[in-house]
Each structure stands twice: as structure tokens, then as C-alpha cells.
PDB file of N, CA, C and O in Angstrom:
ATOM      1  N   MET A   1     191.062  -3.516  24.182  1.00  0.00           N
ATOM      2  CA  MET A   1     190.318  -2.950  23.473  1.00  0.00           C
ATOM      3  C   MET A   1     189.539  -2.673  23.667  1.00  0.00           C
ATOM      4  O   MET A   1     189.192  -1.647  23.081  1.00  0.00           O
ATOM      5  N   ASP A   2     188.580  -3.284  24.616  1.00  0.00           N
ATOM      6  CA  ASP A   2     187.512  -2.381  24.897  1.00  0.00           C
ATOM      7  C   ASP A   2     187.092  -1.197  25.849  1.00  0.00           C
ATOM      8  O   ASP A   2     186.389  -0.205  26.039  1.00  0.00           O
ATOM      9  N   SER A   3     187.816  -1.843  26.186  1.00  0.00           N
ATOM     10  CA  SER A   3     188.595   0.276  27.549  1.00  0.00           C
ATOM     11  C   SER A   3     188.414   1.492  26.722  1.00  0.00           C
ATOM     12  O   SER A   3     187.642   2.431  26.916  1.00  0.00           O
ATOM     13  N   SER A   4     189.660   1.218  25.322  1.00  0.00           N
ATOM     14  CA  SER A   4     188.836   1.824  24.342  1.00  0.00           C
ATOM     15  C   SER A   4     188.486   2.570  23.176  1.00  0.00           C
ATOM     16  O   SER A   4     188.750   3.529  22.451  1.00  0.00           O
ATOM     17  N   LEU A   5     187.511   1.290  23.470  1.00  0.00           N
ATOM     18  CA  LEU A   5     186.307   1.561  22.503  1.00  0.00           C
ATOM     19  C   LEU A   5     185.551   2.958  23.398  1.00  0.00           C
ATOM     20  O   LEU A   5     185.352   4.046  22.859  1.00  0.00           O
ATOM     21  N   LEU A   6     185.216   2.657  24.783  1.00  0.00           N
ATOM     22  CA  LEU A   6     184.322   2.501  25.665  1.00  0.00           C
ATOM     23  C   LEU A   6     185.061   3.625  26.400  1.00  0.00           C
ATOM     24  O   LEU A   6     184.737   3.678  27.586  1.00  0.00           O
ATOM     25  N   GLN A   7     186.441   5.019  25.821  1.00  0.00           N
ATOM     26  CA  GLN A   7     186.899   5.016  26.009  1.00  0.00           C
ATOM     27  C   GLN A   7     186.596   6.786  25.425  1.00  0.00           C
ATOM     28  O   GLN A   7     186.340   7.931  25.798  1.00  0.00           O
ATOM     29  N   GLU A   8     186.864   5.913  24.244  1.00  0.00           N
ATOM     30  CA  GLU A   8     187.284   7.211  22.808  1.00  0.00           C
ATOM     31  C   GLU A   8     185.377   7.303  22.858  1.00  0.00           C
ATOM     32  O   GLU A   8     184.921   8.444  22.928  1.00  0.00           O
ATOM     33  N   ALA A   9     184.752   6.573  22.835  1.00  0.00           N
ATOM     34  CA  ALA A   9     183.061   7.089  22.535  1.00  0.00           C
ATOM     35  C   ALA A   9     182.585   8.181  24.325  1.00  0.00           C
ATOM     36  O   ALA A   9     181.601   8.832  24.678  1.00  0.00           O
ATOM     37  N   MET A  10     183.762   7.872  24.888  1.00  0.00           N
ATOM     38  CA  MET A  10     183.185   8.674  26.144  1.00  0.00           C
ATOM     39  C   MET A  10     183.613  10.103  26.004  1.00  0.00           C
ATOM     40  O   MET A  10     183.105  11.025  26.642  1.00  0.00           O
ATOM     41  N   HIS A  11     184.382  10.203  25.307  1.00  0.00           N
ATOM     42  CA  HIS A  11     185.372  11.203  25.038  1.00  0.00           C
ATOM     43  C   HIS A  11     185.037  11.275  23.867  1.00  0.00           C
ATOM     44  O   HIS A  11     186.128  11.785  23.612  1.00  0.00           O
ATOM     45  N   SER A  12     184.444  11.240  22.683  1.00  0.00           N
ATOM     46  CA  SER A  12     183.319  11.987  21.867  1.00  0.00           C
ATOM     47  C   SER A  12     182.066  13.132  22.405  1.00  0.00           C
ATOM     48  O   SER A  12     181.830  14.309  22.135  1.00  0.00           O
ATOM     49  N   ASP A  13     181.209  11.749  23.609  1.00  0.00           N
ATOM     50  CA  ASP A  13     180.463  12.768  24.337  1.00  0.00           C
ATOM     51  C   ASP A  13     180.700  13.773  25.090  1.00  0.00           C
ATOM     52  O   ASP A  13     179.768  14.357  25.642  1.00  0.00           O
ATOM     53  N   LEU A  14     181.693  14.069  25.213  1.00  0.00           N
ATOM     54  CA  LEU A  14     182.260  15.171  26.285  1.00  0.00           C
ATOM     55  C   LEU A  14     182.714  15.805  26.149  1.00  0.00           C
ATOM     56  O   LEU A  14     183.337  16.432  27.005  1.00  0.00           O
ATOM     57  N   LYS A  15     182.639  16.214  23.968  1.00  0.00           N
ATOM     58  CA  LYS A  15     183.737  16.969  23.207  1.00  0.00           C
ATOM     59  C   LYS A  15     182.099  18.160  23.725  1.00  0.00           C
ATOM     60  O   LYS A  15     180.956  18.013  24.159  1.00  0.00           O
ATOM     61  N   ARG A  16     183.295  19.578  23.178  1.00  0.00           N
ATOM     62  CA  ARG A  16     182.128  20.442  22.484  1.00  0.00           C
ATOM     63  C   ARG A  16     182.142  20.601  21.505  1.00  0.00           C
ATOM     64  O   ARG A  16     183.236  20.630  20.941  1.00  0.00           O
ATOM     65  N   GLU A  17     180.744  20.821  20.647  1.00  0.00           N
ATOM     66  CA  GLU A  17     180.400  21.182  19.081  1.00  0.00           C
ATOM     67  C   GLU A  17     181.076  21.823  18.473  1.00  0.00           C
ATOM     68  O   GLU A  17     180.730  21.941  17.297  1.00  0.00           O
ATOM     69  N   LEU A  18     182.616  22.711  18.990  1.00  0.00           N
ATOM     70  CA  LEU A  18     183.157  23.906  17.710  1.00  0.00           C
ATOM     71  C   LEU A  18     182.504  24.675  16.314  1.00  0.00           C
ATOM     72  O   LEU A  18     182.631  25.853  15.978  1.00  0.00           O
ATOM     73  N   ARG A  19     181.663  23.420  15.540  1.00  0.00           N
ATOM     74  CA  ARG A  19     181.518  24.790  14.442  1.00  0.00           C
ATOM     75  C   ARG A  19     180.538  25.769  14.756  1.00  0.00           C
ATOM     76  O   ARG A  19     180.579  26.984  14.559  1.00  0.00           O
ATOM     77  N   SER A  20     179.042  24.592  15.627  1.00  0.00           N
ATOM     78  CA  SER A  20     177.606  25.801  15.519  1.00  0.00           C
ATOM     79  C   SER A  20     177.656  27.035  16.231  1.00  0.00           C
ATOM     80  O   SER A  20     176.763  27.881  16.234  1.00  0.00           O
ATOM     81  N   ILE A  21     179.626  27.143  17.322  1.00  0.00           N
ATOM     82  CA  ILE A  21     179.490  27.964  18.265  1.00  0.00           C
ATOM     83  C   ILE A  21     180.168  29.638  17.332  1.00  0.00           C
ATOM     84  O   ILE A  21     180.181  30.731  17.899  1.00  0.00           O
ATOM     85  N   GLY A  22     180.824  29.337  15.375  1.00  0.00           N
ATOM     86  CA  GLY A  22     181.548  29.955  15.354  1.00  0.00           C
ATOM     87  C   GLY A  22     180.604  30.392  13.558  1.00  0.00           C
ATOM     88  O   GLY A  22     180.895  31.066  12.570  1.00  0.00           O
ATOM     89  N   ALA A  23     179.371  29.494  14.012  1.00  0.00           N
ATOM     90  CA  ALA A  23     179.066  30.275  12.630  1.00  0.00           C
ATOM     91  C   ALA A  23     178.209  32.247  12.696  1.00  0.00           C
ATOM     92  O   ALA A  23     177.912  33.110  13.522  1.00  0.00           O
ATOM     93  N   ARG A  24     178.171  31.986  11.167  1.00  0.00           N
ATOM     94  CA  ARG A  24     177.554  33.541  10.787  1.00  0.00           C
ATOM     95  C   ARG A  24     177.426  33.078   9.503  1.00  0.00           C
ATOM     96  O   ARG A  24     177.786  32.041   8.946  1.00  0.00           O
ATOM     97  N   ALA A  25     176.500  34.627   8.944  1.00  0.00           N
ATOM     98  CA  ALA A  25     175.433  34.871   8.289  1.00  0.00           C
ATOM     99  C   ALA A  25     176.369  35.042   7.619  1.00  0.00           C
ATOM    100  O   ALA A  25     177.352  35.491   8.209  1.00  0.00           O
ATOM    101  N   LYS A  26     176.514  34.748   5.977  1.00  0.00           N
ATOM    102  CA  LYS A  26     177.154  34.513   4.535  1.00  0.00           C
ATOM    103  C   LYS A  26     176.661  35.275   4.273  1.00  0.00           C
ATOM    104  O   LYS A  26     175.975  35.966   5.028  1.00  0.00           O
ATOM    105  N   LYS A  27     176.796  35.407   3.306  1.00  0.00           N
ATOM    106  CA  LYS A  27     176.107  36.713   1.431  1.00  0.00           C
ATOM    107  C   LYS A  27     174.751  36.408   1.686  1.00  0.00           C
ATOM    108  O   LYS A  27     173.838  37.102   2.133  1.00  0.00           O
ATOM    109  N   GLY A  28     174.849  34.135   0.966  1.00  0.00           N
ATOM    110  CA  GLY A  28     174.861  33.948  -0.184  1.00  0.00           C
ATOM    111  C   GLY A  28     173.307  32.956   1.346  1.00  0.00           C
ATOM    112  O   GLY A  28     172.437  32.180   0.953  1.00  0.00           O
ATOM    113  N   ASP A  29     173.449  33.285   2.557  1.00  0.00           N
ATOM    114  CA  ASP A  29     172.499  32.249   2.850  1.00  0.00           C
ATOM    115  C   ASP A  29     170.513  32.823   3.332  1.00  0.00           C
ATOM    116  O   ASP A  29     170.382  33.954   3.800  1.00  0.00           O
ATOM    117  N   VAL A  30     170.031  32.489   3.260  1.00  0.00           N
ATOM    118  CA  VAL A  30     169.198  32.833   3.273  1.00  0.00           C
ATOM    119  C   VAL A  30     167.892  32.810   4.677  1.00  0.00           C
ATOM    120  O   VAL A  30     168.482  31.965   5.350  1.00  0.00           O
ATOM    121  N   LEU A  31     166.930  33.053   5.315  1.00  0.00           N
ATOM    122  CA  LEU A  31     167.032  33.597   6.551  1.00  0.00           C
ATOM    123  C   LEU A  31     165.955  32.103   6.004  1.00  0.00           C
ATOM    124  O   LEU A  31     165.678  31.674   4.884  1.00  0.00           O
ATOM    125  N   PRO A  32     165.479  31.534   7.758  1.00  0.00           N
ATOM    126  CA  PRO A  32     164.002  30.312   7.265  1.00  0.00           C
ATOM    127  C   PRO A  32     163.002  30.650   7.252  1.00  0.00           C
ATOM    128  O   PRO A  32     162.604  31.340   8.190  1.00  0.00           O
ATOM    129  N   ASP A  33     162.109  30.304   6.137  1.00  0.00           N
ATOM    130  CA  ASP A  33     160.660  30.395   6.326  1.00  0.00           C
ATOM    131  C   ASP A  33     160.319  30.710   7.437  1.00  0.00           C
ATOM    132  O   ASP A  33     161.085  30.735   8.400  1.00  0.00           O
ATOM    133  N   GLY A  34     158.832  31.066   7.473  1.00  0.00           N
ATOM    134  CA  GLY A  34     158.451  31.795   9.054  1.00  0.00           C
ATOM    135  C   GLY A  34     158.272  32.768   9.615  1.00  0.00           C
ATOM    136  O   GLY A  34     159.078  33.688   9.481  1.00  0.00           O
ATOM    137  N   ALA A  35     156.973  32.919  10.567  1.00  0.00           N
ATOM    138  CA  ALA A  35     157.077  33.498  11.025  1.00  0.00           C
ATOM    139  C   ALA A  35     158.215  33.638  12.365  1.00  0.00           C
ATOM    140  O   ALA A  35     158.387  32.589  12.986  1.00  0.00           O
ATOM    141  N   LEU A  36     158.925  34.752  12.797  1.00  0.00           N
ATOM    142  CA  LEU A  36     159.733  35.121  14.587  1.00  0.00           C
ATOM    143  C   LEU A  36     158.376  33.921  15.519  1.00  0.00           C
ATOM    144  O   LEU A  36     158.442  34.199  16.716  1.00  0.00           O
ATOM    145  N   PHE A  37     157.780  33.298  15.383  1.00  0.00           N
ATOM    146  CA  PHE A  37     157.707  33.861  17.036  1.00  0.00           C
ATOM    147  C   PHE A  37     157.132  31.415  16.565  1.00  0.00           C
ATOM    148  O   PHE A  37     156.897  30.513  17.369  1.00  0.00           O
ATOM    149  N   ASP A  38     157.156  31.401  15.315  1.00  0.00           N
ATOM    150  CA  ASP A  38     157.112  30.119  14.430  1.00  0.00           C
ATOM    151  C   ASP A  38     158.670  29.093  15.348  1.00  0.00           C
ATOM    152  O   ASP A  38     158.743  28.075  16.038  1.00  0.00           O
ATOM    153  N   ARG A  39     159.625  30.089  14.827  1.00  0.00           N
ATOM    154  CA  ARG A  39     160.765  30.091  14.496  1.00  0.00           C
ATOM    155  C   ARG A  39     161.552  29.430  16.019  1.00  0.00           C
ATOM    156  O   ARG A  39     162.037  28.301  16.096  1.00  0.00           O
ATOM    157  N   TYR A  40     161.519  30.382  17.062  1.00  0.00           N
ATOM    158  CA  TYR A  40     162.142  30.244  18.445  1.00  0.00           C
ATOM    159  C   TYR A  40     161.183  30.602  19.468  1.00  0.00           C
ATOM    160  O   TYR A  40     160.427  31.555  19.278  1.00  0.00           O
ATOM    161  N   GLN A  41     161.138  29.852  20.652  1.00  0.00           N
ATOM    162  CA  GLN A  41     160.045  29.648  21.616  1.00  0.00           C
ATOM    163  C   GLN A  41     160.186  30.709  22.809  1.00  0.00           C
ATOM    164  O   GLN A  41     161.005  30.479  23.699  1.00  0.00           O
ATOM    165  N   TYR A  42     159.486  31.738  22.835  1.00  0.00           N
ATOM    166  CA  TYR A  42     160.795  32.832  23.198  1.00  0.00           C
ATOM    167  C   TYR A  42     159.404  32.844  25.053  1.00  0.00           C
ATOM    168  O   TYR A  42     159.696  33.693  25.895  1.00  0.00           O
ATOM    169  N   LEU A  43     158.171  31.929  25.358  1.00  0.00           N
ATOM    170  CA  LEU A  43     158.069  32.042  26.472  1.00  0.00           C
ATOM    171  C   LEU A  43     158.396  30.357  26.905  1.00  0.00           C
ATOM    172  O   LEU A  43     157.592  29.438  26.746  1.00  0.00           O
ATOM    173  N   THR A  44     159.738  30.237  27.466  1.00  0.00           N
ATOM    174  CA  THR A  44     160.165  28.832  28.133  1.00  0.00           C
ATOM    175  C   THR A  44     159.501  28.443  29.194  1.00  0.00           C
ATOM    176  O   THR A  44     158.849  29.237  29.871  1.00  0.00           O
ATOM    177  N   PRO A  45     159.615  26.862  29.522  1.00  0.00           N
ATOM    178  CA  PRO A  45     158.848  27.269  30.606  1.00  0.00           C
ATOM    179  C   PRO A  45     159.565  28.065  31.521  1.00  0.00           C
ATOM    180  O   PRO A  45     158.884  28.761  32.273  1.00  0.00           O
ATOM    181  N   GLY A  46     160.875  28.118  31.628  1.00  0.00           N
ATOM    182  CA  GLY A  46     161.582  28.545  33.170  1.00  0.00           C
ATOM    183  C   GLY A  46     161.534  29.766  33.564  1.00  0.00           C
ATOM    184  O   GLY A  46     161.684  30.186  34.711  1.00  0.00           O
ATOM    185  N   LEU A  47     161.142  30.838  31.798  1.00  0.00           N
ATOM    186  CA  LEU A  47     160.369  32.000  32.409  1.00  0.00           C
ATOM    187  C   LEU A  47     159.589  32.367  32.776  1.00  0.00           C
ATOM    188  O   LEU A  47     159.553  33.360  33.502  1.00  0.00           O
ATOM    189  N   PHE A  48     158.323  31.470  32.287  1.00  0.00           N
ATOM    190  CA  PHE A  48     156.802  31.044  32.099  1.00  0.00           C
ATOM    191  C   PHE A  48     156.604  30.433  34.372  1.00  0.00           C
ATOM    192  O   PHE A  48     155.649  30.665  35.113  1.00  0.00           O
ATOM    193  N   MET A  49     157.734  29.798  34.656  1.00  0.00           N
ATOM    194  CA  MET A  49     157.509  29.614  36.065  1.00  0.00           C
ATOM    195  C   MET A  49     158.730  30.307  36.408  1.00  0.00           C
ATOM    196  O   MET A  49     159.722  29.583  36.492  1.00  0.00           O
ATOM    197  N   GLY A  50     158.854  31.267  36.578  1.00  0.00           N
ATOM    198  CA  GLY A  50     159.290  32.389  36.513  1.00  0.00           C
ATOM    199  C   GLY A  50     159.157  33.507  37.102  1.00  0.00           C
ATOM    200  O   GLY A  50     159.710  34.105  38.026  1.00  0.00           O
ATOM    201  N   PHE A  51     158.015  33.739  36.137  1.00  0.00           N
ATOM    202  CA  PHE A  51     156.713  34.848  36.894  1.00  0.00           C
ATOM    203  C   PHE A  51     156.464  34.141  37.644  1.00  0.00           C
ATOM    204  O   PHE A  51     157.020  34.094  38.741  1.00  0.00           O
ATOM    205  N   LEU A  52     155.229  33.118  37.133  1.00  0.00           N
ATOM    206  CA  LEU A  52     154.631  32.514  38.336  1.00  0.00           C
ATOM    207  C   LEU A  52     155.162  33.247  39.594  1.00  0.00           C
ATOM    208  O   LEU A  52     154.510  34.189  40.045  1.00  0.00           O
ATOM    209  N   VAL A  53     156.027  32.954  40.031  1.00  0.00           N
ATOM    210  CA  VAL A  53     157.336  32.509  41.190  1.00  0.00           C
ATOM    211  C   VAL A  53     157.201  34.263  42.109  1.00  0.00           C
ATOM    212  O   VAL A  53     157.048  34.508  43.306  1.00  0.00           O
ATOM    213  N   ALA A  54     157.362  35.336  40.715  1.00  0.00           N
ATOM    214  CA  ALA A  54     157.453  36.776  41.296  1.00  0.00           C
ATOM    215  C   ALA A  54     156.242  37.495  41.047  1.00  0.00           C
ATOM    216  O   ALA A  54     156.224  38.723  41.123  1.00  0.00           O
ATOM    217  N   LEU A  55     155.293  36.866  40.773  1.00  0.00           N
ATOM    218  CA  LEU A  55     153.855  37.556  41.044  1.00  0.00           C
ATOM    219  C   LEU A  55     154.306  37.751  42.903  1.00  0.00           C
ATOM    220  O   LEU A  55     154.725  38.656  43.625  1.00  0.00           O
ATOM    221  N   PRO A  56     153.813  35.950  43.085  1.00  0.00           N
ATOM    222  CA  PRO A  56     153.537  35.730  44.600  1.00  0.00           C
ATOM    223  C   PRO A  56     153.958  36.334  45.820  1.00  0.00           C
ATOM    224  O   PRO A  56     153.598  36.520  46.983  1.00  0.00           O
ATOM    225  N   LEU A  57     155.421  36.683  44.555  1.00  0.00           N
ATOM    226  CA  LEU A  57     156.439  37.804  45.663  1.00  0.00           C
ATOM    227  C   LEU A  57     156.658  39.236  45.829  1.00  0.00           C
ATOM    228  O   LEU A  57     157.150  39.901  46.741  1.00  0.00           O
ATOM    229  N   LEU A  58     156.062  39.579  44.484  1.00  0.00           N
ATOM    230  CA  LEU A  58     156.371  40.982  44.727  1.00  0.00           C
ATOM    231  C   LEU A  58     154.070  41.110  45.450  1.00  0.00           C
ATOM    232  O   LEU A  58     153.690  42.106  46.064  1.00  0.00           O
ATOM    233  N   LEU A  59     153.596  40.532  45.292  1.00  0.00           N
ATOM    234  CA  LEU A  59     153.015  40.701  46.228  1.00  0.00           C
ATOM    235  C   LEU A  59     152.512  41.299  47.965  1.00  0.00           C
ATOM    236  O   LEU A  59     151.872  42.254  48.405  1.00  0.00           O
ATOM    237  N   ILE A  60     153.298  39.998  48.596  1.00  0.00           N
ATOM    238  CA  ILE A  60     153.027  39.570  49.908  1.00  0.00           C
ATOM    239  C   ILE A  60     155.463  41.188  50.545  1.00  0.00           C
ATOM    240  O   ILE A  60     156.106  41.417  51.569  1.00  0.00           O
ATOM    241  N   LEU A  61     155.558  41.609  49.019  1.00  0.00           N
ATOM    242  CA  LEU A  61     156.903  42.468  48.656  1.00  0.00           C
ATOM    243  C   LEU A  61     155.717  44.424  49.185  1.00  0.00           C
ATOM    244  O   LEU A  61     155.908  45.402  49.908  1.00  0.00           O
ATOM    245  N   TYR A  62     154.593  43.914  48.210  1.00  0.00           N
ATOM    246  CA  TYR A  62     154.449  45.354  48.361  1.00  0.00           C
ATOM    247  C   TYR A  62     152.966  45.184  49.561  1.00  0.00           C
ATOM    248  O   TYR A  62     152.201  46.147  49.492  1.00  0.00           O
ATOM    249  N   VAL A  63     152.654  44.331  50.350  1.00  0.00           N
ATOM    250  CA  VAL A  63     151.783  43.618  50.952  1.00  0.00           C
ATOM    251  C   VAL A  63     152.321  44.473  52.376  1.00  0.00           C
ATOM    252  O   VAL A  63     151.548  45.088  53.112  1.00  0.00           O
ATOM    253  N   ALA A  64     154.300  44.336  52.658  1.00  0.00           N
ATOM    254  CA  ALA A  64     154.417  43.904  53.889  1.00  0.00           C
ATOM    255  C   ALA A  64     155.237  45.458  53.716  1.00  0.00           C
ATOM    256  O   ALA A  64     156.158  45.817  54.450  1.00  0.00           O
ATOM    257  N   ILE A  65     154.651  46.293  52.534  1.00  0.00           N
ATOM    258  CA  ILE A  65     155.705  47.625  52.345  1.00  0.00           C
ATOM    259  C   ILE A  65     153.980  48.430  52.544  1.00  0.00           C
ATOM    260  O   ILE A  65     153.967  48.624  53.759  1.00  0.00           O
ATOM    261  N   ARG A  66     153.653  48.557  52.413  1.00  0.00           N
ATOM    262  CA  ARG A  66     152.044  49.508  53.350  1.00  0.00           C
ATOM    263  C   ARG A  66     151.845  48.736  54.408  1.00  0.00           C
ATOM    264  O   ARG A  66     150.918  49.192  55.077  1.00  0.00           O
ATOM    265  N   ALA A  67     152.243  47.895  54.802  1.00  0.00           N
ATOM    266  CA  ALA A  67     151.891  47.094  56.562  1.00  0.00           C
ATOM    267  C   ALA A  67     153.346  47.981  57.080  1.00  0.00           C
ATOM    268  O   ALA A  67     152.988  49.045  57.585  1.00  0.00           O
ATOM    269  N   LEU A  68     154.323  47.880  57.085  1.00  0.00           N
ATOM    270  CA  LEU A  68     155.021  49.127  57.668  1.00  0.00           C
ATOM    271  C   LEU A  68     155.096  49.850  57.485  1.00  0.00           C
ATOM    272  O   LEU A  68     156.144  50.125  58.068  1.00  0.00           O
ATOM    273  N   SER A  69     154.584  51.269  56.707  1.00  0.00           N
ATOM    274  CA  SER A  69     154.508  51.826  55.880  1.00  0.00           C
ATOM    275  C   SER A  69     153.135  52.875  56.941  1.00  0.00           C
ATOM    276  O   SER A  69     153.147  54.052  57.302  1.00  0.00           O
ATOM    277  N   SER A  70     151.890  51.528  57.186  1.00  0.00           N
ATOM    278  CA  SER A  70     150.648  52.230  58.245  1.00  0.00           C
ATOM    279  C   SER A  70     151.370  52.712  59.432  1.00  0.00           C
ATOM    280  O   SER A  70     151.134  53.677  60.159  1.00  0.00           O
ATOM    281  N   LEU A  71     152.489  51.648  59.478  1.00  0.00           N
ATOM    282  CA  LEU A  71     152.943  52.429  61.224  1.00  0.00           C
ATOM    283  C   LEU A  71     152.839  53.037  62.006  1.00  0.00           C
ATOM    284  O   LEU A  71     153.674  52.591  62.792  1.00  0.00           O
ATOM    285  N   GLU A  72     152.340  53.911  62.501  1.00  0.00           N
ATOM    286  CA  GLU A  72     152.117  55.680  63.992  1.00  0.00           C
ATOM    287  C   GLU A  72     153.113  55.041  64.264  1.00  0.00           C
ATOM    288  O   GLU A  72     153.586  53.923  64.059  1.00  0.00           O
ATOM    289  N   VAL A  73     153.465  56.404  65.014  1.00  0.00           N
ATOM    290  CA  VAL A  73     153.818  56.686  66.093  1.00  0.00           C
ATOM    291  C   VAL A  73     154.092  58.401  66.762  1.00  0.00           C
ATOM    292  O   VAL A  73     154.617  59.460  66.417  1.00  0.00           O
ATOM    293  N   SER A  74     153.257  57.739  68.059  1.00  0.00           N
ATOM    294  CA  SER A  74     153.484  59.563  67.709  1.00  0.00           C
ATOM    295  C   SER A  74     154.818  60.173  68.354  1.00  0.00           C
ATOM    296  O   SER A  74     155.785  59.412  68.366  1.00  0.00           O
ATOM    297  N   TYR A  75     154.908  60.871  68.645  1.00  0.00           N
ATOM    298  CA  TYR A  75     155.982  61.971  68.749  1.00  0.00           C
ATOM    299  C   TYR A  75     156.361  62.461  70.830  1.00  0.00           C
ATOM    300  O   TYR A  75     157.340  62.960  71.385  1.00  0.00           O
ATOM    301  N   ALA A  76     154.845  61.917  71.402  1.00  0.00           N
ATOM    302  CA  ALA A  76     154.432  61.818  72.988  1.00  0.00           C
ATOM    303  C   ALA A  76     156.024  61.267  72.880  1.00  0.00           C
ATOM    304  O   ALA A  76     157.016  61.883  73.272  1.00  0.00           O
ATOM    305  N   ALA A  77     155.994  59.844  72.196  1.00  0.00           N
ATOM    306  CA  ALA A  77     156.150  58.859  72.853  1.00  0.00           C
ATOM    307  C   ALA A  77     157.927  59.034  72.640  1.00  0.00           C
ATOM    308  O   ALA A  77     158.715  58.191  72.210  1.00  0.00           O
ATOM    309  N   PHE A  78     158.139  60.138  73.010  1.00  0.00           N
ATOM    310  CA  PHE A  78     160.214  59.817  72.446  1.00  0.00           C
ATOM    311  C   PHE A  78     160.160  61.180  73.740  1.00  0.00           C
ATOM    312  O   PHE A  78     161.004  61.451  74.593  1.00  0.00           O
ATOM    313  N   ASP A  79     158.845  61.828  73.455  1.00  0.00           N
ATOM    314  CA  ASP A  79     158.701  62.743  75.470  1.00  0.00           C
ATOM    315  C   ASP A  79     159.103  62.652  76.157  1.00  0.00           C
ATOM    316  O   ASP A  79     159.327  61.446  76.264  1.00  0.00           O
ATOM    317  N   LYS A  80     159.613  63.324  77.214  1.00  0.00           N
ATOM    318  CA  LYS A  80     160.029  61.952  78.571  1.00  0.00           C
ATOM    319  C   LYS A  80     159.293  62.426  78.885  1.00  0.00           C
ATOM    320  O   LYS A  80     158.612  63.427  78.661  1.00  0.00           O
ATOM    321  N   ASP A  81     159.421  61.416  79.678  1.00  0.00           N
ATOM    322  CA  ASP A  81     157.378  60.557  80.527  1.00  0.00           C
ATOM    323  C   ASP A  81     157.417  61.862  81.464  1.00  0.00           C
ATOM    324  O   ASP A  81     158.531  62.152  81.902  1.00  0.00           O
ATOM    325  N   THR A  82     156.600  62.486  81.737  1.00  0.00           N
ATOM    326  CA  THR A  82     155.867  63.932  82.742  1.00  0.00           C
ATOM    327  C   THR A  82     154.511  62.907  83.168  1.00  0.00           C
ATOM    328  O   THR A  82     153.781  63.338  84.060  1.00  0.00           O
ATOM    329  N   GLY A  83     154.123  61.381  82.457  1.00  0.00           N
ATOM    330  CA  GLY A  83     152.083  61.575  83.735  1.00  0.00           C
ATOM    331  C   GLY A  83     152.194  61.512  85.441  1.00  0.00           C
ATOM    332  O   GLY A  83     152.881  61.804  86.419  1.00  0.00           O
ATOM    333  N   PRO A  84     151.292  61.061  85.097  1.00  0.00           N
ATOM    334  CA  PRO A  84     151.110  61.191  86.890  1.00  0.00           C
ATOM    335  C   PRO A  84     151.670  60.197  87.576  1.00  0.00           C
ATOM    336  O   PRO A  84     151.743  60.224  88.805  1.00  0.00           O
ATOM    337  N   GLN A  85     152.334  58.764  86.506  1.00  0.00           N
ATOM    338  CA  GLN A  85     152.826  57.481  87.654  1.00  0.00           C
ATOM    339  C   GLN A  85     154.550  58.093  88.415  1.00  0.00           C
ATOM    340  O   GLN A  85     155.165  57.983  89.476  1.00  0.00           O
ATOM    341  N   SER A  86     154.806  59.076  86.383  1.00  0.00           N
ATOM    342  CA  SER A  86     156.713  59.426  87.277  1.00  0.00           C
ATOM    343  C   SER A  86     155.926  60.301  88.413  1.00  0.00           C
ATOM    344  O   SER A  86     155.283  59.469  89.053  1.00  0.00           O
ATOM    345  N   ALA A  87     155.709  61.477  88.902  1.00  0.00           N
ATOM    346  CA  ALA A  87     155.936  62.118  89.110  1.00  0.00           C
ATOM    347  C   ALA A  87     156.023  61.906  91.399  1.00  0.00           C
ATOM    348  O   ALA A  87     156.655  62.441  92.310  1.00  0.00           O
ATOM    349  N   SER A  88     155.054  60.916  91.275  1.00  0.00           N
ATOM    350  CA  SER A  88     154.958  60.583  92.143  1.00  0.00           C
ATOM    351  C   SER A  88     156.227  59.706  92.484  1.00  0.00           C
ATOM    352  O   SER A  88     156.797  59.973  93.543  1.00  0.00           O
ATOM    353  N   ALA A  89     156.710  58.726  91.727  1.00  0.00           N
ATOM    354  CA  ALA A  89     157.817  57.954  91.614  1.00  0.00           C
ATOM    355  C   ALA A  89     158.622  58.073  91.778  1.00  0.00           C
ATOM    356  O   ALA A  89     159.228  58.872  91.064  1.00  0.00           O
ATOM    357  N   PRO A  90     159.548  57.167  93.201  1.00  0.00           N
ATOM    358  CA  PRO A  90     161.189  58.055  93.526  1.00  0.00           C
ATOM    359  C   PRO A  90     161.719  57.282  92.282  1.00  0.00           C
ATOM    360  O   PRO A  90     161.606  56.334  91.505  1.00  0.00           O
ATOM    361  N   LYS A  91     162.745  59.011  92.892  1.00  0.00           N
ATOM    362  CA  LYS A  91     164.125  59.334  91.747  1.00  0.00           C
ATOM    363  C   LYS A  91     165.395  58.287  92.027  1.00  0.00           C
ATOM    364  O   LYS A  91     166.251  58.483  92.890  1.00  0.00           O
ATOM    365  N   LYS A  92     165.338  56.857  90.911  1.00  0.00           N
ATOM    366  CA  LYS A  92     166.672  57.014  91.502  1.00  0.00           C
ATOM    367  C   LYS A  92     168.307  57.355  91.542  1.00  0.00           C
ATOM    368  O   LYS A  92     169.160  57.637  90.701  1.00  0.00           O
ATOM    369  N   GLN A  93     168.285  57.260  92.298  1.00  0.00           N
ATOM    370  CA  GLN A  93     170.258  57.898  92.197  1.00  0.00           C
ATOM    371  C   GLN A  93     171.305  57.773  91.709  1.00  0.00           C
ATOM    372  O   GLN A  93     172.149  58.417  92.332  1.00  0.00           O
ATOM    373  N   GLN A  94     171.858  57.025  90.519  1.00  0.00           N
ATOM    374  CA  GLN A  94     172.848  55.487  90.647  1.00  0.00           C
ATOM    375  C   GLN A  94     174.538  56.296  90.894  1.00  0.00           C
ATOM    376  O   GLN A  94     175.543  55.597  91.031  1.00  0.00           O
TER     377      GLN A  94
END
């Protein structure tokens, strides 16, 4: 008998409250009093922490992009090696 009470209590905890899902405003309904920011919490702790994490990550990304864009490679790096060492070095044939 105790187990059935326990199962019933557990089952009632797992049930969803379906009445609040389908609630819609009716013609006679009145909006709650107070300002909009008093009724709702827009800057939740999760959103605030997300902004705090996003700021350093965006700064790191900015510094990384600036560092990559400042790299310079001269066009001579892609030319055929014509230095004094390459002229005197023996050519290897394979």
C-alpha cells in the first residue's frame, strides 16, 4: 500500500501542467499592473554570464585576426632561388 502511494506521488511530480500551456487572453482579461520591466526579467543571470564570456572571446578573436592580417610575405619568397649560394652549389639530378 505504501508503494502505491509512493508511485502515485512520483507520478504526479512527473506530470506536466497542461493548463498553463494553452492559456490565451480572452476578451475580459486585463493585463497585470506595473511596468514591463517590473513584470518580466530580461537580463537573466544566464544571459548576463553569456555576455561576460562573449566579451573576452570576441576580444581574443579580434587580436587573432589583427595578428594574422599584419603578417607580410614578400613576393621574392615565391621566386626562384637566385642567391649567391644557389649559383655555386652543385645541382642534384634525380
